[in-house]
C-alpha positions as CSV (number, residue, x, y, z in Angstrom):
1,M,-35.1,36.5,-49.2
2,D,-36.4,34.1,-46.6
3,R,-38.5,32.4,-49.3
4,D,-35.5,32.0,-51.6
5,R,-33.4,30.6,-48.8
6,D,-36.1,28.1,-47.9
7,M,-36.4,27.0,-51.5
8,A,-32.6,26.6,-51.7
9,T,-32.6,24.6,-48.5
10,G,-35.3,22.3,-49.9
11,Q,-33.4,21.7,-53.1
12,D,-30.3,20.9,-51.1
13,R,-32.2,18.4,-49.0
14,D,-33.8,16.9,-52.2
15,L,-30.4,16.2,-53.7
16,Q,-29.1,14.7,-50.5
17,R,-32.3,12.5,-50.3
18,R,-31.9,11.4,-53.9
19,L,-28.2,10.5,-53.3
20,A,-29.2,8.5,-50.2
21,D,-32.0,6.7,-52.0
22,A,-29.8,5.8,-54.9
23,F,-27.0,4.5,-52.6
24,D,-29.6,2.4,-50.7
25,A,-31.0,1.0,-54.0
26,T,-27.6,0.2,-55.5
27,V,-25.4,-0.7,-52.5
28,T,-27.5,-1.4,-49.4
29,A,-29.9,-3.6,-51.3
30,G,-27.4,-5.0,-53.8
31,E,-24.9,-7.9,-53.7
32,G,-22.2,-7.8,-51.1
33,G,-18.8,-6.5,-51.7
34,V,-15.4,-8.2,-51.5
35,G,-12.8,-8.6,-48.8
36,I,-15.0,-8.3,-45.6
37,A,-17.3,-10.8,-43.9
38,A,-20.9,-10.1,-45.0
39,P,-22.3,-9.2,-41.5
40,V,-19.5,-6.9,-40.8
41,E,-19.8,-5.2,-44.2
42,A,-23.5,-4.8,-43.7
43,G,-22.9,-2.9,-40.5
44,Y,-20.4,-0.5,-42.2
45,I,-22.7,0.1,-45.1
46,D,-25.6,0.9,-42.8
47,T,-23.4,3.5,-41.1
48,I,-22.5,5.0,-44.4
49,A,-26.1,5.1,-45.6
50,T,-27.4,6.6,-42.4
51,N,-24.8,9.3,-42.3
52,L,-25.3,10.1,-46.0
53,R,-29.0,10.6,-45.4
54,N,-28.7,12.6,-42.2
55,A,-25.5,14.6,-42.5
56,T,-26.0,18.3,-41.8
57,I,-25.8,20.4,-45.0
58,T,-24.5,23.9,-44.3
59,G,-24.7,25.4,-47.7
60,A,-24.7,24.8,-51.4
61,S,-22.6,25.6,-54.5
62,E,-23.3,25.5,-58.2
63,P,-19.8,26.0,-59.7
64,A,-19.4,26.0,-63.4
65,L,-16.9,23.5,-64.9
66,A,-13.5,25.2,-64.7
67,P,-12.3,26.5,-68.1
68,S,-9.3,24.2,-67.8
69,P,-10.2,21.2,-65.7
70,P,-7.5,18.8,-64.8
71,A,-6.1,17.0,-67.8
72,A,-7.0,13.6,-66.6
73,V,-10.7,14.7,-66.3
74,T,-10.7,16.1,-69.8
75,R,-9.1,13.0,-71.2
76,F,-10.9,10.2,-69.4
77,L,-14.2,11.4,-68.0
78,P,-16.2,11.5,-71.2
79,D,-15.5,7.9,-72.1
80,L,-16.0,6.7,-68.5
81,L,-19.4,8.3,-68.4
82,A,-20.3,6.9,-71.8
83,D,-19.4,3.4,-70.7
84,M,-21.0,3.7,-67.2
85,K,-23.0,0.6,-66.2
86,S,-26.6,1.6,-65.4
87,S,-27.7,1.5,-61.7
88,P,-29.8,3.9,-59.6
89,L,-26.6,5.5,-58.3
90,A,-24.8,5.6,-61.6
91,D,-27.9,7.1,-63.4
92,L,-28.1,9.9,-60.8
93,L,-24.4,10.7,-60.8
94,K,-23.9,10.7,-64.6
95,P,-25.4,14.1,-65.3
96,L,-23.9,15.6,-62.2
97,A,-20.3,14.6,-63.0
98,P,-19.6,17.5,-65.4
99,R,-20.9,20.1,-62.9
100,L,-18.4,19.1,-60.1
101,D,-15.4,21.1,-59.0
102,W,-12.8,18.5,-60.1
103,Y,-9.5,18.8,-58.4
104,Q,-6.1,17.1,-58.0
105,I,-6.0,15.2,-54.7
106,F,-2.3,15.4,-54.1
107,D,0.1,18.2,-55.0
108,Q,3.2,17.4,-57.0
109,G,6.4,17.3,-55.0
110,Y,6.6,14.4,-52.6
111,A,4.0,12.4,-54.5
112,P,5.2,11.1,-57.9
113,E,4.0,13.3,-60.8
114,S,2.1,10.4,-62.4
115,L,0.2,9.9,-59.2
116,S,-0.5,13.6,-58.7
117,N,-1.7,13.9,-62.2
118,G,-3.6,10.6,-62.2
119,M,-6.0,10.9,-59.3
120,M,-8.8,13.4,-59.4
121,A,-11.9,13.9,-57.2
122,G,-15.1,15.8,-57.5
123,Q,-17.3,16.2,-54.4
124,L,-21.1,16.2,-54.3
125,I,-21.1,16.5,-50.5
126,G,-18.2,17.8,-48.5
127,G,-15.9,20.8,-48.0
128,R,-16.0,21.7,-51.7
129,G,-19.1,19.8,-52.8
130,L,-22.3,20.9,-54.5
131,L,-23.6,20.5,-51.0
132,R,-21.4,21.6,-48.2
133,S,-21.0,19.4,-45.1
134,A,-18.4,18.8,-42.4
135,E,-20.0,15.5,-41.5
136,Q,-19.9,13.4,-44.7
137,Y,-17.8,13.3,-47.9
138,F,-19.4,11.8,-51.0
139,G,-18.3,12.2,-54.5
140,L,-16.6,10.8,-57.6
141,F,-13.0,9.6,-57.8
142,L,-11.3,9.3,-61.2
143,V,-8.1,7.2,-61.4
144,A,-6.0,7.2,-64.7
145,P,-4.6,4.0,-66.1
146,Q,-1.5,2.4,-64.6
147,I,-1.8,4.3,-61.3
148,T,-0.9,2.8,-57.9
149,Y,-2.2,4.7,-54.9
150,P,0.3,3.3,-52.3
151,L,-0.5,1.5,-49.1
152,H,-2.2,4.0,-46.8
153,Q,-4.5,4.2,-43.9
154,H,-6.9,6.7,-42.4
155,A,-9.4,7.0,-39.6
156,A,-12.5,7.5,-41.9
157,L,-14.7,4.6,-42.9
158,E,-14.6,4.4,-46.7
159,I,-16.5,2.8,-49.6
160,Y,-15.6,2.7,-53.3
161,C,-18.5,1.9,-55.7
162,V,-17.1,1.2,-59.2
163,L,-19.2,3.0,-61.8
164,S,-17.0,2.5,-64.9
165,G,-13.8,0.6,-65.6
166,E,-12.1,-1.6,-63.0
167,I,-9.9,-1.3,-59.9
168,F,-7.7,-3.5,-57.8
169,I,-7.8,-3.0,-54.0
170,R,-5.5,-4.7,-51.6
171,H,-6.1,-4.8,-47.8
172,G,-2.7,-5.3,-46.2
173,R,0.9,-5.8,-47.4
174,E,0.6,-9.6,-47.9
175,K,-3.0,-9.8,-49.0
176,Q,-4.1,-10.6,-52.6
177,A,-5.6,-7.7,-54.4
178,M,-9.4,-7.7,-55.0
179,H,-10.6,-7.1,-58.5
180,I,-13.7,-4.9,-58.6
181,T,-15.5,-4.1,-61.8
182,A,-18.4,-1.8,-62.7
183,G,-21.3,-2.4,-60.3
184,G,-19.1,-3.8,-57.5
185,H,-18.0,-2.1,-54.4
186,S,-15.4,-2.4,-51.6
187,V,-15.6,-1.2,-48.0
188,T,-12.4,-0.2,-46.1
189,P,-12.8,-0.1,-42.3
190,P,-11.2,2.7,-40.3
191,Y,-7.4,2.4,-40.1
192,Q,-7.2,-0.6,-42.5
193,V,-4.1,-0.3,-44.6
194,H,-5.0,-0.6,-48.3
195,E,-3.6,0.0,-51.8
196,V,-5.6,1.1,-54.9
197,Q,-4.4,0.3,-58.4
198,T,-5.6,0.6,-62.0
199,G,-4.6,-1.5,-65.0
200,D,-4.6,-0.5,-68.6
201,S,-7.8,1.5,-68.3
202,A,-9.1,4.4,-66.2
203,C,-11.6,3.9,-63.5
204,L,-14.5,6.1,-62.2
205,M,-15.8,5.4,-58.7
206,A,-18.3,6.9,-56.3
207,Y,-16.7,7.2,-52.9
208,S,-17.9,8.0,-49.4
209,W,-15.9,8.9,-46.3
210,T,-17.6,9.1,-42.9
211,G,-16.4,9.3,-39.4
212,E,-13.2,11.3,-38.8
213,L,-12.9,13.5,-42.0
214,V,-10.5,16.3,-41.3
215,G,-7.7,14.0,-40.3
216,E,-4.6,12.2,-41.5
217,N,-3.8,9.9,-44.4
218,W,-0.7,7.8,-43.6
219,W,1.2,6.2,-46.4
220,W,3.3,3.1,-45.7
221,E,6.8,3.1,-47.2
222,E,9.3,0.3,-47.2
223,Q,12.9,1.4,-46.5
224,T,16.1,0.1,-48.0
225,D,17.0,-1.7,-44.8
226,G,13.6,-3.6,-44.9
227,S,12.0,-1.5,-42.2
228,W,8.8,0.5,-42.8
229,D,7.9,4.2,-42.3
230,R,4.6,6.0,-42.2
231,V,4.3,9.3,-44.0
232,C,1.5,11.6,-42.9
233,W,-0.6,13.7,-45.3
234,R,-3.1,16.0,-43.5
235,R,-6.4,17.0,-45.1
236,M,-6.9,20.7,-45.6
237,P,-10.2,22.6,-45.3
238,D,-10.5,22.5,-49.2
239,S,-10.2,18.6,-49.1
240,S,-6.7,18.6,-50.6
241,W,-3.8,16.9,-48.8
242,E,-0.6,18.5,-47.4
243,L,2.5,16.6,-46.5
244,A,3.1,16.7,-42.7
245,E,5.4,14.3,-41.0
246,R,7.1,10.9,-41.0
247,E,7.5,8.2,-38.3
248,K,8.6,4.5,-38.0
249,L,5.9,1.9,-38.4
250,D,5.5,0.0,-35.1
251,D,3.7,-3.2,-34.0
252,R,0.8,-1.3,-32.5
253,E,0.0,0.4,-35.7
254,I,0.4,-2.8,-37.7
255,T,-2.2,-4.5,-35.5
256,R,-4.6,-1.6,-35.7
257,A,-4.2,-1.6,-39.5
258,N,-5.3,-5.3,-39.6
259,D,-2.0,-6.1,-41.3
260,R,-1.2,-9.3,-39.3
Protein backbone atom coordinates (compact mmCIF):
# COMPACT_ATOMS: atom_id res chain seq x y z
CA MET A 1 0.00 0.00 0.00
CA ASP A 2 2.77 2.43 0.92
CA ARG A 3 4.55 1.64 -2.35
CA ASP A 4 1.36 2.30 -4.36
CA ARG A 5 0.81 5.57 -2.50
CA ASP A 6 4.41 6.64 -3.14
CA MET A 7 4.03 5.86 -6.85
CA ALA A 8 0.81 7.88 -7.05
CA THR A 9 2.44 10.80 -5.27
CA GLY A 10 5.32 10.69 -7.73
CA GLN A 11 2.92 10.70 -10.68
CA ASP A 12 1.06 13.67 -9.21
CA ARG A 13 4.27 15.60 -8.81
CA ASP A 14 5.33 14.69 -12.34
CA LEU A 15 2.15 16.18 -13.83
CA GLN A 16 2.55 19.29 -11.69
CA ARG A 17 6.17 19.62 -12.81
CA ARG A 18 5.26 19.17 -16.47
CA LEU A 19 2.52 21.81 -16.21
CA ALA A 20 4.95 24.23 -14.56
CA ASP A 21 7.64 23.53 -17.16
CA ALA A 22 5.18 24.04 -20.03
CA PHE A 23 3.88 27.28 -18.48
CA ASP A 24 7.45 28.56 -18.10
CA ALA A 25 8.35 27.66 -21.69
CA THR A 26 5.19 29.20 -23.14
CA VAL A 27 4.43 32.21 -20.95
CA THR A 28 7.40 33.09 -18.75
CA ALA A 29 9.86 32.81 -21.63
CA GLY A 30 7.42 34.07 -24.27
CA GLU A 31 6.38 37.47 -25.48
CA GLY A 32 4.69 39.84 -23.06
CA GLY A 33 0.95 40.06 -22.74
CA VAL A 34 -1.27 43.09 -23.20
CA GLY A 35 -2.67 45.70 -20.86
CA ILE A 36 0.00 45.84 -18.13
CA ALA A 37 3.47 47.38 -18.09
CA ALA A 38 6.11 44.73 -18.83
CA PRO A 39 8.01 44.88 -15.49
CA VAL A 40 4.77 44.66 -13.51
CA GLU A 41 3.48 41.79 -15.62
CA ALA A 42 6.76 39.92 -15.25
CA GLY A 43 6.42 40.04 -11.48
CA TYR A 44 2.88 38.69 -11.60
CA ILE A 45 3.85 35.90 -14.00
CA ASP A 46 6.76 34.93 -11.76
CA THR A 47 4.34 34.64 -8.83
CA ILE A 48 1.95 32.46 -10.85
CA ALA A 49 4.77 30.25 -12.14
CA THR A 50 6.32 29.81 -8.70
CA ASN A 51 3.01 28.93 -7.07
CA LEU A 52 2.10 26.54 -9.89
CA ARG A 53 5.35 24.66 -9.37
CA ASN A 54 5.27 24.63 -5.56
CA ALA A 55 1.58 24.37 -4.65
CA THR A 56 0.83 21.58 -2.20
CA ILE A 57 -1.00 18.68 -3.86
CA THR A 58 -3.28 16.87 -1.43
CA GLY A 59 -4.67 14.16 -3.68
CA ALA A 60 -5.46 13.08 -7.20
CA SER A 61 -8.47 12.10 -9.26
CA GLU A 62 -8.85 10.31 -12.56
CA PRO A 63 -12.51 10.95 -13.44
CA ALA A 64 -13.94 9.54 -16.62
CA LEU A 65 -15.61 11.99 -18.94
CA ALA A 66 -19.21 12.37 -17.79
CA PRO A 67 -21.76 10.47 -19.92
CA SER A 68 -23.45 13.78 -20.70
CA PRO A 69 -20.87 16.58 -20.46
CA PRO A 70 -22.15 20.15 -20.66
CA ALA A 71 -23.59 20.87 -24.09
CA ALA A 72 -21.08 23.64 -24.80
CA VAL A 73 -18.20 21.21 -24.21
CA THR A 74 -19.71 18.61 -26.54
CA ARG A 75 -20.37 21.21 -29.22
CA PHE A 76 -17.22 23.32 -29.19
CA LEU A 77 -14.32 21.46 -27.54
CA PRO A 78 -13.48 19.05 -30.41
CA ASP A 79 -13.03 21.84 -32.96
CA LEU A 80 -11.18 24.05 -30.48
CA LEU A 81 -8.71 21.24 -29.78
CA ALA A 82 -8.32 20.50 -33.49
CA ASP A 83 -7.52 24.16 -34.20
CA MET A 84 -5.25 24.64 -31.18
CA LYS A 85 -2.03 26.51 -31.92
CA SER A 86 1.01 24.46 -30.95
CA SER A 87 3.06 25.52 -27.92
CA PRO A 88 4.60 23.61 -25.00
CA LEU A 89 1.55 24.41 -22.87
CA ALA A 90 -1.02 23.67 -25.59
CA ASP A 91 0.68 20.41 -26.55
CA LEU A 92 0.57 19.20 -22.94
CA LEU A 93 -3.02 20.26 -22.31
CA LYS A 94 -4.55 18.97 -25.55
CA PRO A 95 -4.68 15.24 -24.61
CA LEU A 96 -5.69 16.06 -21.03
CA ALA A 97 -8.74 18.17 -21.96
CA PRO A 98 -11.16 15.25 -22.59
CA ARG A 99 -10.25 13.72 -19.20
CA LEU A 100 -11.29 16.76 -17.17
CA ASP A 101 -14.40 17.07 -15.03
CA TRP A 102 -15.99 19.85 -17.09
CA TYR A 103 -18.61 21.86 -15.23
CA GLN A 104 -20.86 24.88 -15.59
CA ILE A 105 -19.32 27.79 -13.68
CA PHE A 106 -22.48 29.73 -12.80
CA ASP A 107 -25.86 28.21 -12.06
CA GLN A 108 -28.90 29.40 -13.95
CA GLY A 109 -31.14 31.80 -12.09
CA TYR A 110 -29.59 35.18 -11.51
CA ALA A 111 -27.02 34.74 -14.28
CA PRO A 112 -28.53 34.86 -17.80
CA GLU A 113 -29.15 31.43 -19.30
CA SER A 114 -26.83 32.14 -22.23
CA LEU A 115 -24.01 33.00 -19.81
CA SER A 116 -24.64 30.00 -17.56
CA ASN A 117 -24.70 27.64 -20.53
CA GLY A 118 -21.81 29.34 -22.32
CA MET A 119 -18.95 29.28 -19.80
CA MET A 120 -17.42 25.94 -18.77
CA ALA A 121 -14.31 25.04 -16.82
CA GLY A 122 -12.24 21.92 -16.35
CA GLN A 123 -9.59 21.94 -13.62
CA LEU A 124 -6.21 20.26 -13.71
CA ILE A 125 -5.20 21.62 -10.30
CA GLY A 126 -7.76 22.75 -7.74
CA GLY A 127 -10.71 21.69 -5.65
CA ARG A 128 -12.06 19.39 -8.37
CA GLY A 129 -8.96 18.94 -10.54
CA LEU A 130 -6.96 15.93 -11.63
CA LEU A 131 -4.62 17.12 -8.88
CA ARG A 132 -6.30 18.43 -5.72
CA SER A 133 -4.96 21.62 -4.17
CA ALA A 134 -6.27 24.48 -2.05
CA GLU A 135 -3.33 26.72 -2.97
CA GLN A 136 -3.56 27.01 -6.76
CA TYR A 137 -6.23 26.67 -9.44
CA PHE A 138 -5.11 25.80 -12.95
CA GLY A 139 -7.25 24.50 -15.77
CA LEU A 140 -9.13 25.13 -18.99
CA PHE A 141 -11.86 27.71 -19.58
CA LEU A 142 -14.22 27.31 -22.55
CA VAL A 143 -16.36 30.28 -23.61
CA ALA A 144 -19.04 29.87 -26.26
CA PRO A 145 -19.56 32.44 -29.05
CA GLN A 146 -21.28 35.76 -28.31
CA ILE A 147 -20.80 35.55 -24.54
CA THR A 148 -20.09 38.53 -22.28
CA TYR A 149 -18.78 37.72 -18.82
CA PRO A 150 -19.72 41.05 -17.21
CA LEU A 151 -17.45 43.47 -15.40
CA HIS A 152 -16.27 41.71 -12.25
CA GLN A 153 -13.42 41.65 -9.75
CA HIS A 154 -11.85 39.17 -7.35
CA ALA A 155 -8.94 38.98 -4.94
CA ALA A 156 -7.10 36.27 -6.86
CA LEU A 157 -4.32 37.02 -9.34
CA GLU A 158 -5.43 35.63 -12.70
CA ILE A 159 -3.95 34.81 -16.08
CA TYR A 160 -5.69 33.73 -19.28
CA CYS A 161 -3.58 32.01 -21.96
CA VAL A 162 -5.54 31.71 -25.21
CA LEU A 163 -5.06 28.26 -26.74
CA SER A 164 -7.67 28.35 -29.52
CA GLY A 165 -9.96 31.07 -30.86
CA GLU A 166 -9.89 34.66 -29.63
CA ILE A 167 -11.09 36.71 -26.68
CA PHE A 168 -11.65 40.37 -25.82
CA ILE A 169 -10.72 41.47 -22.28
CA ARG A 170 -11.45 44.93 -20.90
CA HIS A 171 -9.77 46.26 -17.74
CA GLY A 172 -12.14 48.95 -16.43
CA ARG A 173 -15.45 50.48 -17.46
CA GLU A 174 -13.98 53.08 -19.81
CA LYS A 175 -10.98 51.15 -21.14
CA GLN A 176 -10.74 49.75 -24.65
CA ALA A 177 -10.98 45.97 -24.88
CA MET A 178 -7.77 44.04 -25.58
CA HIS A 179 -7.95 41.54 -28.45
CA ILE A 180 -6.07 38.33 -27.60
CA THR A 181 -5.62 35.50 -30.08
CA ALA A 182 -4.18 32.00 -29.80
CA GLY A 183 -0.70 32.12 -28.31
CA GLY A 184 -1.35 35.36 -26.42
CA HIS A 185 -2.13 35.93 -22.76
CA SER A 186 -3.53 38.51 -20.37
CA VAL A 187 -2.79 39.01 -16.66
CA THR A 188 -5.47 40.46 -14.38
CA PRO A 189 -4.10 41.81 -11.07
CA PRO A 190 -6.00 41.25 -7.80
CA TYR A 191 -9.21 43.33 -7.55
CA GLN A 192 -8.84 44.72 -11.10
CA VAL A 193 -12.34 45.04 -12.57
CA HIS A 194 -12.49 43.33 -15.96
CA GLU A 195 -14.86 42.01 -18.62
CA VAL A 196 -14.40 38.97 -20.88
CA GLN A 197 -16.16 38.68 -24.24
CA THR A 198 -16.19 36.39 -27.26
CA GLY A 199 -17.14 37.25 -30.82
CA ASP A 200 -18.54 34.89 -33.43
CA SER A 201 -16.35 31.95 -32.42
CA ALA A 202 -15.74 30.00 -29.23
CA CYS A 203 -12.52 30.36 -27.26
CA LEU A 204 -10.47 27.92 -25.21
CA MET A 205 -8.03 29.27 -22.63
CA ALA A 206 -5.75 27.95 -19.94
CA TYR A 207 -6.29 29.87 -16.74
CA SER A 208 -4.59 30.14 -13.39
CA TRP A 209 -5.81 31.64 -10.15
CA THR A 210 -3.41 32.17 -7.27
CA GLY A 211 -3.63 34.05 -3.99
CA GLU A 212 -7.05 34.19 -2.32
CA LEU A 213 -8.93 31.33 -3.96
CA VAL A 214 -11.99 30.52 -1.85
CA GLY A 215 -13.26 34.04 -1.96
CA GLU A 216 -15.67 36.37 -3.65
CA ASN A 217 -16.36 37.35 -7.25
CA TRP A 218 -18.06 40.76 -7.44
CA TRP A 219 -20.02 41.66 -10.58
CA TRP A 220 -20.48 45.36 -11.34
CA GLU A 221 -23.95 46.38 -12.53
CA GLU A 222 -25.15 49.78 -13.71
CA GLN A 223 -28.56 50.77 -12.35
CA THR A 224 -31.33 52.67 -14.12
CA ASP A 225 -30.46 55.86 -12.21
CA GLY A 226 -26.84 55.72 -13.40
CA SER A 227 -25.41 54.44 -10.12
CA TRP A 228 -23.55 51.13 -9.84
CA ASP A 229 -23.99 48.10 -7.58
CA ARG A 230 -21.67 45.20 -6.81
CA VAL A 231 -23.22 41.72 -6.71
CA CYS A 232 -21.25 39.06 -4.86
CA TRP A 233 -20.82 35.45 -5.93
CA ARG A 234 -19.02 33.23 -3.39
CA ARG A 235 -16.86 30.30 -4.48
CA MET A 236 -18.04 26.98 -3.08
CA PRO A 237 -15.73 24.07 -2.15
CA ASP A 238 -16.49 22.40 -5.51
CA SER A 239 -15.28 25.56 -7.33
CA SER A 240 -18.76 26.59 -8.47
CA TRP A 241 -20.20 30.00 -7.55
CA GLU A 242 -23.25 30.84 -5.43
CA LEU A 243 -25.04 34.20 -5.37
CA ALA A 244 -24.55 35.88 -1.98
CA GLU A 245 -25.20 39.62 -1.58
CA ARG A 246 -25.45 43.07 -3.19
CA GLU A 247 -24.02 46.47 -2.21
CA LYS A 248 -23.50 49.94 -3.67
CA LEU A 249 -20.23 50.55 -5.50
CA ASP A 250 -18.24 53.21 -3.63
CA ASP A 251 -15.20 55.35 -4.42
CA ARG A 252 -12.87 53.22 -2.33
CA GLU A 253 -13.72 50.12 -4.33
CA ILE A 254 -13.47 51.99 -7.63
CA THR A 255 -9.93 53.03 -6.70
CA ARG A 256 -8.94 49.53 -5.60
CA ALA A 257 -10.33 48.16 -8.86
CA ASN A 258 -8.04 50.46 -10.87
CA ASP A 259 -11.09 51.98 -12.55
CA ARG A 260 -10.01 55.64 -12.35
